[in-house]
VEXDREN-2710 file (C-alpha; in Angstrom, 1 decimal):
% VEXDREN-2710
k/r/px/py/pz
1/MET/-16.3/146.5/37.7
2/THR/-13.8/143.7/37.5
3/VAL/-14.5/140.2/36.4
4/ALA/-14.3/139.1/39.9
5/GLY/-17.0/141.6/40.9
6/LEU/-19.3/140.5/38.2
7/MET/-18.9/136.7/39.3
8/ALA/-19.5/137.8/42.9
9/THR/-22.8/139.7/42.0
10/LYS/-24.1/137.1/39.7
11/PRO/-27.6/135.9/40.8
12/ARG/-27.8/132.2/42.0
13/SER/-29.4/130.0/39.6
14/PHE/-32.4/128.1/40.6
15/GLY/-32.9/126.0/37.2
16/GLY/-30.6/123.1/38.2
17/CYS/-32.0/119.6/38.3
18/TRP/-33.8/118.3/41.5
19/THR/-31.1/115.6/42.0
20/CYS/-28.3/118.0/42.4
21/ARG/-30.4/120.1/44.7
22/LEU/-31.0/117.2/46.8
23/ARG/-27.2/116.3/46.9
24/ARG/-26.6/120.0/47.5
25/LYS/-24.2/120.0/44.6
26/LYS/-23.7/122.5/41.6
27/CYS/-25.7/121.6/38.8
28/ASP/-24.5/122.6/35.1
29/GLU/-28.3/122.7/34.0
30/THR/-27.6/120.6/30.8
31/ARG/-30.7/119.1/29.7
32/PRO/-32.2/116.5/29.5
33/ILE/-29.4/115.2/31.8
34/CYS/-26.9/117.3/33.3
35/GLY/-23.2/116.6/33.6
36/ALA/-23.2/115.5/37.2
37/CYS/-26.0/112.9/36.8
38/SER/-24.6/111.6/33.4
39/THR/-21.2/111.1/34.9
40/LEU/-22.5/109.5/38.1
41/GLU/-25.2/107.5/35.8
42/ILE/-28.0/108.3/38.3
43/GLU/-31.6/109.5/37.6
44/CYS/-31.8/113.3/36.7
45/GLN/-35.0/115.1/37.1
46/TYR/-36.1/118.3/36.0
47/GLY/-39.6/120.3/36.4
48/ASP/-41.2/123.3/37.7
49/GLU/-42.8/121.5/40.5
50/LYS/-41.1/119.8/43.4
51/PRO/-41.0/115.9/43.3
52/GLU/-42.9/114.4/46.0
53/TRP/-40.1/113.2/47.9
54/MET/-38.7/116.8/48.2
55/ASP/-40.8/117.5/51.2
56/GLY/-38.1/118.6/53.4
57/GLY/-38.8/115.9/55.9
58/GLU/-38.3/112.2/56.1
59/ARG/-39.0/111.3/52.7
60/GLN/-36.4/113.5/51.5
61/LYS/-34.0/112.1/54.1
62/ARG/-34.7/108.5/52.7
63/ARG/-34.4/109.8/49.1
64/ALA/-31.1/111.2/50.0
65/GLU/-29.8/108.1/51.6
66/TRP/-31.0/106.1/48.6
67/LEU/-29.2/108.4/46.2
68/LYS/-26.0/108.1/48.1
69/ALA/-26.0/104.3/48.2
70/GLU/-26.9/104.4/44.4
71/VAL/-24.0/106.7/43.7
72/LYS/-21.8/104.3/45.7
73/ARG/-23.2/101.4/43.9
74/ARG/-22.9/102.8/40.3
75/ALA/-19.1/103.9/41.1
76/ALA/-18.3/100.2/41.9
77/HIS/-19.6/99.5/38.5
78/ARG/-18.0/102.0/36.9
79/ARG/-14.4/100.8/38.5
80/GLU/-15.3/97.2/37.0
81/ARG/-15.8/98.8/33.7
82/ARG/-12.7/100.5/33.7
83/GLN/-10.8/97.4/34.8
84/LEU/-12.5/95.4/32.1
85/HIS/-11.7/98.1/29.4
86/GLY/-8.2/97.6/29.8
87/LEU/-8.7/94.0/28.7
88/GLU/-10.3/95.2/25.5
89/VAL/-7.4/97.7/25.1
90/ARG/-5.1/94.6/25.3
91/LEU/-7.1/92.7/22.7
92/GLU/-7.3/95.5/20.3
93/SER/-3.5/95.6/20.5
94/LEU/-3.4/91.9/19.8
95/ASP/-5.6/92.3/17.0
96/ALA/-3.3/94.8/15.4
97/SER/-0.4/92.7/16.0
98/LEU/-1.7/89.9/14.4
99/THR/-3.1/91.8/11.2
100/ASP/0.8/93.1/11.1
101/GLU/2.2/89.6/11.0
102/SER/-0.6/87.9/8.7
103/ASP/0.0/87.3/5.1
104/SER/-3.5/87.1/4.3
105/THR/-6.5/89.8/5.1
106/VAL/-9.3/88.8/7.5
107/PRO/-12.6/90.1/6.2
108/ARG/-13.2/92.8/8.9
109/ASP/-17.1/92.9/8.4
110/LEU/-17.5/89.1/8.8
111/ILE/-18.4/89.5/12.4
112/ASN/-21.4/91.6/11.6
113/THR/-22.7/89.3/8.8
114/THR/-22.4/86.3/10.9
115/ALA/-23.7/87.6/14.2
116/ARG/-26.9/85.3/13.9
117/PRO/-26.4/82.0/16.2
118/VAL/-25.3/79.7/13.2
119/ALA/-22.0/78.2/12.3
120/PRO/-20.0/80.8/10.7
121/SER/-19.0/78.6/7.8
122/MET/-22.4/78.4/6.3
123/ASP/-21.4/81.2/4.4
124/ALA/-18.5/80.4/1.9
125/SER/-16.7/83.6/2.4
126/SER/-16.0/82.5/5.9
127/SER/-15.1/78.9/5.3
128/SER/-13.4/77.3/8.2
129/SER/-11.3/74.9/6.3
130/PRO/-8.1/74.7/7.8
131/TYR/-6.0/73.2/5.0
132/ILE/-8.2/73.9/1.8
133/LYS/-7.6/77.5/0.2
134/THR/-10.7/79.2/-0.6
135/GLU/-11.7/82.5/-2.8
136/SER/-11.9/84.5/0.5
137/SER/-8.4/83.5/1.8
138/SER/-6.7/84.8/-1.2
139/ALA/-5.0/88.5/-0.6
140/SER/-4.9/88.9/-4.3
141/SER/-8.7/88.8/-4.9
142/PRO/-9.9/92.3/-5.3
143/SER/-13.4/91.2/-4.1
144/VAL/-15.0/88.3/-2.4
145/ARG/-18.1/86.9/-4.2
146/THR/-20.3/84.6/-2.0
147/PRO/-23.6/83.1/-2.4
148/HIS/-24.9/85.7/-0.2
149/SER/-23.5/88.6/-1.5
150/ARG/-23.8/90.7/-4.5
151/SER/-20.9/91.3/-7.1
152/ALA/-18.9/94.2/-6.4
153/THR/-19.2/95.2/-10.0
154/PRO/-22.5/95.9/-11.4
155/HIS/-23.4/94.2/-14.9
156/THR/-23.8/96.7/-17.9
157/ASP/-25.4/94.2/-20.0
158/SER/-29.1/94.3/-19.4
159/CYS/-29.6/90.8/-20.3
160/SER/-27.3/89.3/-17.8
161/SER/-28.4/91.6/-15.0
162/VAL/-31.6/89.8/-15.0
163/PRO/-31.1/86.1/-14.0
164/THR/-33.4/83.4/-15.6
165/PRO/-35.0/80.6/-13.7
166/GLU/-32.4/78.4/-14.8
167/ASP/-29.7/80.7/-13.7
168/LEU/-31.5/80.8/-10.2
169/SER/-31.6/77.2/-10.2
170/ASP/-28.0/76.6/-10.9
171/SER/-27.0/79.4/-8.4
172/HIS/-29.3/78.0/-5.7
173/ALA/-27.9/74.4/-6.2
174/GLU/-24.2/75.8/-6.3
175/SER/-24.7/77.6/-3.0
176/SER/-26.3/74.6/-1.4
177/LEU/-23.3/72.5/-2.3
178/GLU/-20.8/74.9/-1.2
179/ALA/-22.4/75.3/2.2
180/ALA/-22.7/71.6/2.6
181/PHE/-19.0/71.3/1.7
182/SER/-18.2/73.9/4.2
183/LEU/-20.1/72.5/7.1
184/GLU/-18.3/69.1/6.2
185/ILE/-14.9/70.6/6.6
186/GLU/-15.9/72.4/9.5
187/ALA/-17.3/69.3/11.1
188/HIS/-14.0/67.4/10.0
189/SER/-11.7/70.1/11.6
190/ILE/-13.7/70.1/14.9
191/MET/-13.4/66.4/15.2
192/LEU/-9.7/66.2/14.6
193/TYR/-9.5/68.8/17.5
194/LEU/-11.4/66.7/19.7
195/ASP/-9.9/63.4/19.0
196/TYR/-6.4/64.4/18.2
197/VAL/-5.2/68.0/19.0
198/PHE/-6.8/68.5/22.3
199/PRO/-5.5/65.1/23.7
200/PHE/-2.0/66.0/22.4
201/LEU/-2.1/69.4/23.9
202/PHE/-3.5/68.3/27.5
203/PRO/-2.4/64.4/27.5
204/PHE/-3.0/64.1/31.2
205/TYR/-6.4/65.3/31.1
206/LYS/-8.6/62.1/31.0
207/PRO/-11.9/62.9/32.9
208/PRO/-13.3/60.1/34.5
209/PHE/-16.4/58.2/33.5
210/PHE/-18.6/59.7/36.2
211/ASP/-17.7/63.1/34.8
212/ALA/-19.2/62.3/31.3
213/GLY/-15.8/62.6/29.4
214/ARG/-15.1/65.6/27.2
215/GLY/-18.8/66.5/26.4
216/TRP/-18.5/70.1/27.8
217/LEU/-15.9/70.9/25.3
218/LEU/-18.1/70.0/22.5
219/VAL/-20.9/72.2/24.0
220/LEU/-18.4/75.0/24.5
221/LEU/-17.4/74.9/20.8
222/THR/-21.0/75.0/19.6
223/LYS/-21.7/78.1/22.0
224/ASN/-18.4/80.0/21.8
225/LYS/-17.3/81.3/18.3
226/ALA/-14.0/82.7/19.6
227/LEU/-12.9/79.2/20.8
228/PHE/-14.5/77.7/17.8
229/HIS/-12.4/79.5/15.4
230/SER/-9.3/78.9/17.5
231/ALA/-9.8/75.2/17.9
232/VAL/-10.3/75.1/13.9
233/SER/-7.1/77.0/13.2
234/LEU/-5.1/74.4/15.6
235/SER/-6.6/71.4/13.8
236/GLY/-5.4/72.9/10.3
237/TYR/-2.2/73.8/11.5
238/PHE/-1.4/70.3/13.2
239/TYR/-3.0/68.5/10.1
240/GLY/-0.5/70.4/7.9
241/ILE/2.5/69.9/10.0
242/ILE/1.7/66.1/10.2
243/LEU/0.8/65.7/6.5
244/SER/4.1/67.4/5.4
245/HIS/6.3/65.0/7.5
246/THR/4.4/61.7/6.5
247/SER/3.7/62.2/2.8
248/GLN/5.3/64.0/-0.4
249/GLY/3.4/66.3/-2.6
250/HIS/1.6/68.1/-0.3
251/GLN/3.7/71.1/-0.1
252/HIS/0.6/73.3/-1.0
253/CYS/-1.1/72.1/2.3
254/THR/1.7/74.0/4.1
255/LYS/1.0/77.4/2.3
256/ASN/-2.7/76.9/2.7
257/THR/-2.6/76.1/6.2
258/HIS/-0.4/79.3/6.9
259/GLU/-3.1/81.5/5.3
260/ALA/-6.1/79.7/7.1
261/LEU/-4.2/79.8/10.3
262/HIS/-3.9/83.5/10.2
263/LYS/-7.5/83.9/9.1
264/GLN/-9.0/81.6/11.8
265/GLN/-6.8/83.5/14.5
266/GLY/-8.2/86.7/13.5
267/LEU/-11.7/85.5/13.3
268/ALA/-11.2/84.1/16.7
269/LEU/-9.8/87.4/18.0
270/GLN/-12.7/89.3/16.7
271/TRP/-15.2/87.1/18.0
272/LEU/-13.3/87.6/21.6
273/GLN/-13.3/91.3/21.0
274/ARG/-17.2/91.3/20.5
275/GLU/-17.7/89.1/23.7
276/MET/-15.3/91.4/25.7
277/GLN/-17.4/94.3/24.6
278/ASP/-20.5/92.9/25.8
279/ILE/-19.0/91.9/29.2
280/ILE/-17.6/95.5/29.6
281/THR/-21.1/96.8/28.9
282/ARG/-22.7/94.7/31.3
283/GLY/-20.4/94.0/33.9
284/VAL/-19.2/90.6/35.4
285/LYS/-21.3/90.6/38.5
286/SER/-24.6/89.9/36.7
287/ASN/-23.1/87.9/33.9
288/LEU/-20.9/85.0/35.3
289/VAL/-21.8/82.6/32.4
290/GLU/-20.6/85.0/29.7
291/ALA/-17.4/85.9/31.6
292/ASN/-16.7/82.2/32.2
293/ARG/-16.7/81.7/28.4
294/VAL/-14.5/84.7/27.5
295/MET/-11.9/83.7/30.0
296/ALA/-11.9/80.1/28.3
297/SER/-11.5/81.9/24.9
298/ILE/-8.7/84.1/26.1
299/VAL/-6.7/81.0/27.8
300/GLN/-7.5/78.8/24.6
301/LEU/-6.1/81.7/22.3
302/LEU/-3.1/81.7/24.5
303/THR/-2.6/78.0/24.4
304/SER/-3.0/77.9/20.6
305/GLU/-0.7/80.7/19.9
306/VAL/2.2/79.2/22.1
307/ALA/1.5/75.8/20.6
308/ILE/2.1/76.9/17.1
309/GLY/5.2/78.8/18.0
310/THR/4.1/82.3/17.9
311/PRO/4.4/83.1/21.3
312/GLY/4.9/87.0/21.1
313/ASN/1.5/87.9/22.5
314/TRP/1.3/85.5/25.5
315/LYS/1.8/88.2/28.1
316/MET/-1.2/90.2/26.8
317/HIS/-3.3/87.2/26.6
318/LEU/-2.4/86.2/30.3
319/GLY/-2.9/89.6/31.5
320/ALA/-6.4/89.7/30.3
321/ALA/-7.3/86.2/31.4
322/THR/-5.9/86.9/35.0
323/GLU/-7.7/90.2/35.4
324/LEU/-11.1/88.8/34.3
325/PHE/-10.5/85.6/36.5
326/ASN/-9.8/88.2/39.3
327/GLU/-13.2/89.9/38.8
328/ILE/-15.0/86.5/38.7
329/MET/-13.6/85.5/42.0
330/LYS/-14.2/88.8/43.5
331/HIS/-17.7/89.0/42.6
332/HIS/-18.9/85.3/43.1
333/ALA/-16.3/83.6/45.1
334/VAL/-16.8/84.9/48.7
335/THR/-18.7/83.0/51.3
336/PRO/-20.9/84.7/54.0
337/SER/-18.2/84.2/56.2
338/GLY/-15.9/86.3/54.0
339/PHE/-13.6/83.2/52.7
340/PRO/-13.0/83.0/49.2
341/CYS/-14.6/79.7/47.9
342/PHE/-14.3/78.4/44.5
343/MET/-17.1/76.1/44.8
344/SER/-19.5/79.1/45.3
345/VAL/-18.6/80.0/41.8
346/LEU/-19.3/76.5/40.4
347/LEU/-22.6/76.3/42.2
348/ARG/-23.7/79.6/40.5
349/LEU/-23.0/78.0/37.0
350/GLY/-25.0/74.7/37.9
351/THR/-28.2/73.9/36.2
352/ARG/-29.8/74.3/39.6
353/PRO/-27.7/76.9/41.6
354/PHE/-26.8/76.4/45.1
355/GLU/-28.5/72.7/45.2
356/TRP/-25.5/70.9/44.2
357/THR/-22.7/69.9/46.8
358/PRO/-19.2/68.9/45.5
359/LYS/-20.1/65.2/45.8
360/ASN/-22.9/65.6/43.1
361/ARG/-21.5/64.5/39.5
362/PRO/-21.4/65.1/36.6
363/TRP/-20.4/68.6/36.3
364/GLY/-22.4/70.8/33.9
365/SER/-20.6/72.2/30.8
366/ASP/-19.9/75.6/32.1
367/GLN/-18.9/74.2/35.4
368/ALA/-16.5/71.8/33.7
369/THR/-15.4/74.8/31.5
370/LEU/-14.5/76.7/34.5
371/ARG/-12.6/74.0/36.2
372/PHE/-10.7/73.2/33.1
373/PHE/-9.6/76.6/32.1
374/THR/-8.9/77.7/35.8
375/ALA/-6.4/75.0/36.2
376/GLN/-4.8/75.9/32.8
377/LEU/-4.7/79.7/34.1
378/LEU/-3.1/78.8/37.4
379/PHE/-0.4/76.7/35.7
380/TYR/0.3/79.3/33.0
381/ASP/0.5/82.1/35.6
382/THR/3.0/80.2/37.9
383/ILE/5.2/79.2/35.0
384/ALA/5.1/82.8/33.5
385/SER/6.2/84.2/36.9
386/THR/9.5/82.4/36.5
387/ALA/10.2/84.0/33.2
388/LEU/9.0/87.7/34.2
389/GLY/10.6/87.6/37.5
390/GLN/7.7/88.4/39.6
391/PRO/5.0/86.8/41.9
392/PRO/2.3/84.8/40.0
393/ARG/-0.8/87.3/39.5
394/LEU/-3.2/84.8/40.9
395/GLN/-1.1/83.7/44.1
396/GLN/-3.9/85.3/46.3
397/TRP/-6.1/82.5/45.2
398/HIS/-3.6/79.6/45.5
399/GLN/-4.7/78.7/48.9
400/PRO/-8.3/78.5/48.5
401/LEU/-8.0/76.7/45.2
402/LEU/-5.1/74.4/45.6
403/GLU/-4.4/73.9/49.3
404/GLU/-6.3/72.5/52.4
405/LEU/-7.2/75.3/54.9
406/PRO/-5.7/74.9/58.3
407/ASP/-7.8/72.9/61.1
408/GLU/-7.9/76.0/63.1
409/ILE/-9.5/78.1/60.2
410/LYS/-11.9/75.5/59.2
411/GLN/-13.1/75.3/63.0
412/LEU/-14.0/79.0/62.7
413/LEU/-16.4/78.2/59.5
414/PRO/-20.1/77.1/59.9
415/GLY/-20.8/73.8/59.3
416/ASN/-22.4/74.1/55.9
417/GLU/-19.2/75.9/54.5
418/ARG/-16.4/73.4/55.6
419/GLU/-17.2/71.1/52.8
420/THR/-17.2/73.6/49.9
421/ILE/-14.3/75.7/51.1
422/SER/-11.8/72.5/50.6
423/PRO/-9.7/73.2/47.2
424/HIS/-11.3/72.0/44.0
425/ILE/-8.6/72.1/41.5
426/ASN/-6.5/69.0/41.1
427/LEU/-3.7/70.1/38.8
428/GLU/-2.4/66.5/38.6
429/GLU/-6.0/65.8/36.8
430/PHE/-5.4/68.6/34.2
431/ALA/-1.6/69.1/34.0
432/GLY/-0.1/66.0/35.4
433/VAL/1.5/67.9/38.1
434/GLN/0.5/67.8/41.6
435/ASN/-0.5/70.9/43.2
436/TRP/2.3/71.1/45.8
437/VAL/5.0/71.4/43.1
438/ILE/3.2/74.5/41.5
439/LEU/2.5/76.0/44.7
440/CYS/6.3/75.8/45.7
441/ILE/7.3/77.1/42.2
442/GLY/5.3/80.0/42.7
443/GLN/6.7/80.7/46.2
444/ILE/10.3/80.6/44.7
445/ALA/9.2/83.0/42.0
446/SER/7.8/85.3/44.7
447/LEU/11.0/84.9/46.7
448/ASP/13.2/85.8/44.0
449/ALA/11.1/88.8/43.4
450/TRP/11.5/89.7/47.1
451/LYS/15.1/89.2/47.1
452/LYS/15.8/91.5/44.1
453/GLU/13.3/94.3/45.8
454/MET/15.0/94.1/49.2
455/LYS/18.4/94.7/47.1
456/ARG/17.2/97.5/45.4
457/ALA/16.0/99.0/48.5
458/GLY/19.0/98.5/50.6
459/SER/17.3/96.2/53.1
460/PHE/18.1/92.7/52.2
461/SER/18.4/90.2/54.8
462/VAL/20.4/87.1/54.3
463/PRO/18.9/85.0/57.4
464/GLN/15.3/85.9/56.2
465/LEU/16.1/84.6/52.7
466/PHE/17.4/81.5/54.1
467/SER/14.4/81.0/56.5
468/ARG/12.1/81.4/53.7
469/ALA/14.1/79.3/51.1
470/SER/14.4/76.3/53.8
471/THR/10.6/76.1/54.4
472/ILE/10.0/75.6/50.6
473/GLU/12.9/73.1/50.3
474/GLN/11.7/71.2/53.2
475/ARG/8.1/70.8/51.6
476/LEU/9.9/69.8/48.1
477/ARG/12.0/67.3/49.7
478/THR/9.5/65.8/51.8
479/CYS/6.9/65.5/49.0
480/LEU/9.5/63.9/46.7
481/GLU/10.2/61.3/49.2
482/SER/6.5/60.4/49.5
483/LEU/6.5/59.9/45.7
484/SER/9.6/57.4/45.9
485/ASP/7.5/54.2/46.9
486/CYS/5.1/55.0/43.9
487/GLN/5.9/52.7/40.9
488/ALA/5.9/54.3/37.5
489/VAL/2.5/53.1/36.4
490/ASN/-0.7/54.6/36.3
491/GLY/-3.1/53.7/39.1
492/SER/-0.4/52.8/41.4
493/CYS/-0.4/55.8/43.8
494/PRO/-3.5/57.3/45.7
495/ALA/-4.0/60.2/43.5
496/SER/-5.2/58.0/40.7
497/SER/-8.4/57.6/42.7
498/ILE/-9.6/60.7/41.3
499/ASN/-10.4/58.8/38.2
500/GLY/-13.4/57.1/39.8
501/CYS/-12.0/53.6/39.5
502/SER/-11.9/51.3/42.3
503/GLN/-11.6/47.5/43.1
504/SER/-15.4/47.4/43.9
505/GLN/-16.0/48.4/40.4
506/PRO/-13.5/46.5/38.2
507/PHE/-15.4/47.3/34.7
508/LEU/-14.8/51.0/34.8
509/PRO/-11.0/51.2/34.1
510/TYR/-12.1/50.0/30.5
511/PHE/-13.9/53.1/30.2
512/ALA/-11.1/55.4/31.7
513/SER/-8.4/54.1/29.4
514/ASP/-5.0/55.3/28.9
515/ALA/-5.6/55.8/25.1
516/GLY/-3.8/59.3/24.8
517/SER/-3.0/61.2/21.5
518/PRO/-2.5/59.2/18.5
519/PHE/0.4/61.3/17.8
520/SER/2.4/59.8/20.8
521/ARG/3.3/56.5/22.1
522/THR/2.9/55.5/25.9
523/LEU/3.0/58.7/27.9
524/HIS/4.8/58.6/31.4
525/THR/2.9/58.8/34.6
526/SER/1.8/61.8/36.4
527/VAL/4.1/60.5/39.1
528/LEU/7.3/60.8/37.2
529/ASN/6.2/64.0/35.7
530/THR/5.5/65.4/39.0
531/ARG/9.1/64.2/40.4
532/ILE/10.8/65.7/37.3
533/TRP/9.2/69.1/37.9
534/ALA/9.9/68.9/41.5
535/GLN/13.5/68.3/41.2
536/ALA/13.9/71.2/38.7
537/ALA/11.9/73.4/41.3
538/LEU/15.0/72.6/43.7
539/THR/17.6/73.5/41.1
540/TYR/15.6/76.8/40.5
541/LEU/15.6/77.5/44.3
542/SER/19.1/76.9/44.6
543/VAL/19.7/79.6/42.0
544/VAL/17.5/82.0/43.8
545/LEU/19.4/81.0/47.2
546/SER/23.1/80.9/46.0
547/GLY/23.2/82.9/42.8
548/PHE/23.8/81.3/39.1
549/GLN/26.5/78.9/40.0
550/PRO/26.3/75.8/37.6
551/SER/29.4/74.1/39.4
552/SER/28.2/74.3/42.9
553/PRO/27.7/70.9/44.5
554/GLU/24.1/71.3/45.2
555/ILE/23.1/72.3/41.6
556/CYS/25.4/69.7/40.2
557/GLU/23.5/66.9/42.1
558/SER/20.1/68.3/41.2
559/VAL/21.0/68.7/37.6
560/SER/22.3/65.1/37.4
561/ALA/19.1/63.8/39.3
562/THR/16.7/65.5/36.5
563/ILE/18.6/64.2/33.7
564/GLU/18.5/60.7/34.9
565/MET/14.9/61.0/35.2
566/LEU/14.6/62.6/31.7
567/LEU/16.4/59.7/30.3
568/SER/14.1/57.1/31.9
569/LEU/11.2/58.6/30.0
570/PRO/9.6/55.6/28.0
571/ASN/9.9/57.6/24.7
572/PRO/11.0/61.1/23.5
573/GLU/7.6/62.6/22.7
574/CYS/7.2/62.7/26.5
575/LEU/9.3/65.6/26.5
576/ARG/6.4/67.9/25.5
577/THR/4.9/67.9/28.9
578/LEU/8.5/68.7/30.6
579/VAL/9.9/71.7/28.6
580/TRP/10.2/74.1/31.8
581/PRO/12.1/71.3/33.9
582/PHE/14.0/70.6/30.7
583/THR/14.9/74.2/30.2
584/VAL/15.8/75.0/33.8
585/THR/18.0/72.0/34.0
586/GLY/19.8/72.7/30.8
587/CYS/20.7/76.3/31.8
588/LEU/22.6/74.7/34.8
589/ALA/24.0/71.8/33.0
590/SER/27.6/71.2/32.6
591/PRO/29.2/71.3/28.9
592/GLU/29.6/67.4/29.1
593/GLN/25.9/67.3/29.4
594/GLU/24.8/69.5/26.6
595/HIS/24.5/66.5/24.2
596/VAL/21.7/65.0/26.4
597/PHE/19.7/67.9/25.9
598/ARG/20.1/68.1/22.1
599/ASN/19.6/64.2/21.5
600/LEU/16.3/64.4/23.7
601/VAL/14.8/67.0/21.3
602/SER/16.3/65.5/18.0
603/ALA/14.5/62.2/19.0
604/MET/11.4/63.9/19.1
605/GLY/11.4/64.0/15.2
606/PRO/8.8/66.2/13.8
607/LEU/6.9/66.4/16.8
608/SER/9.3/69.0/18.2
609/VAL/8.0/71.7/15.9
610/LEU/4.6/71.7/18.0
611/GLY/4.7/73.4/21.5
612/THR/7.7/75.0/23.0
613/VAL/10.3/72.3/22.9
614/ARG/12.3/74.0/20.0
615/GLU/12.0/77.3/21.7
616/GLY/13.4/75.7/25.1
617/LEU/16.5/74.2/23.3
618/ALA/17.1/77.6/21.5
619/ILE/17.3/79.1/24.9
620/LEU/19.8/76.4/26.1
621/GLU/22.1/77.1/23.1
622/LYS/22.0/80.9/23.8
623/VAL/22.8/80.2/27.4
624/TRP/25.6/77.8/26.4
625/ALA/27.2/80.2/24.0
626/ARG/27.6/82.7/26.7
627/ARG/29.1/80.7/29.5
628/ARG/32.3/82.8/29.6
629/GLU/30.1/85.8/29.9
630/ILE/28.1/84.1/32.8
631/GLU/31.3/83.1/34.5
632/GLN/32.7/86.5/34.7
633/ALA/29.6/88.4/36.0
634/PRO/27.3/85.7/37.6
635/ASP/25.4/88.4/39.6
636/GLY/23.8/89.7/36.5
637/TRP/22.2/86.1/35.6
638/ASP/19.1/84.2/37.1
639/LEU/16.6/81.9/35.6
640/ALA/14.4/85.0/34.2
641/ALA/17.6/86.4/32.4
642/CYS/17.9/82.8/30.8
643/LEU/14.3/82.6/29.7
644/GLY/14.5/86.1/28.3
645/THR/17.6/85.3/25.9
646/LEU/15.7/85.2/22.9
647/GLY/14.6/88.6/23.3
648/GLN/11.4/88.2/25.2
649/PRO/10.3/86.1/28.1
650/ALA/9.4/82.5/27.2
651/LEU/6.3/80.8/28.4
652/LEU/7.4/77.2/28.4
653/ILE/4.1/75.1/28.8
END
């Protein structure tokens, strides 16, 4: 008899699980859980007697319906885990790249030994000192001995192997002193970050009196180890850079800072991987608080790597953060009417969920964390899209987060949703740029990507391009004109009302001072900052519309206008918040205007090494050196090509 004949005459098995029988599916009879039930993550039941619900009647029907819904629900959970698993893979790639670039070894087992909820630096082997070299940071040390670990090499002398009471007393005292010193250094590093580094990185972020300042950041640093180590690494880096340019005889600080920087970044990444694994296992839907903090850690790590001039991993960081944010919004930001609502997420993070309204202040620490890092993520994602030549990944959330809904849509909403559906992210408060500019830049990036795609498909329409471009240009010019009457001082424009300062409460301005980073002098206003960004956006739009033509009258006029505003900045350090407009404008500048851009960066002095200013100037030098090549083949050049001249796309934040 043939094999087919044997298979045809094989008796039917009745040993399958009752779940597969109910679903009328073939069971592989694996015990205690069959393959089908294991894959679907549903209950698997074996037994000689039928379950009570297997009655061939109504109970069996209800059980089948419930099981069908359970399979569907579990499928959604599995899809979410697969999406989040992609973030973990990205983080593992980042860990590998960081290890390859590091000059020092990060202790791989440090996370396991510091899993308890205490400051990691309590152990001397995990000292968080950003600029003091410890034994654990030395790559040449064959072993690391800490007050809480045994020696790697056992003693052969029996006398020395048994400590005396005096030895124990000395060891305990030394351990206490080291722990106290480590804790002191750690506290010093965190205060450096809060008082100097954070204001330098985000100079326009000055939360109003009624929002209780930056207390949320201190709370986050104590709860989030990944962000904690990232902050410590930035403090050490800034300390070493500033000290090396202001004092002599501190060259050793630069070397120790470099070693500590890689160590702290490695620790931050390891903690982030641990947190990501927890989110992957448990899902975003029921773990909003944890997902929020993980997103904050990723954005912070992106910020720190770009700030210290190691931007190679920013695409991975940004991809992970945007995917996680999409998951948060998908699971927590949909109203009963089906509209996306950011306030719904904020309310879920409140101390009394669903009892607060947008008018209640101050924000809780988790709410403030989400608002701040969402604003940064929207900003970074839009600027990144101009370098990647693609639409912003979070563009679907631009309207509900950054724009007012049209009145006709508002009228369709229930009364209790109209207040919460309005935008709740004011980028001027966080990045010093008004929402409409970032929205327009995102739309220009989308238009540029559409133009390229249509050309590849052979269906490009010039009238459609001009129609879409004219809408963006009209908005940019109209909003620019509305700013022309604002004087270049803080508080002179209506937008300053977000600080909660009014004439009826004259004492509040004293608590909402403009004392920014001690690294800088007077900062320019958000009005001037917005105007410069908007003018550079017009230059960008002209390139998308007409091609890379630096000598065209429209581009020349826009470039000159931006240069005039750049030269009106109160001091050179202000350039650090304008790197993207500075670079976009410089790429289209004439040879006679090149010295302006070099002089602006040179005037910054040592502060030019912090952030992306130097990277922006390096891009300009590359573009200027290829003027002849660009003139011969202008169709092969656009803004994305310019921002990639250093070998990889540049995130100029």
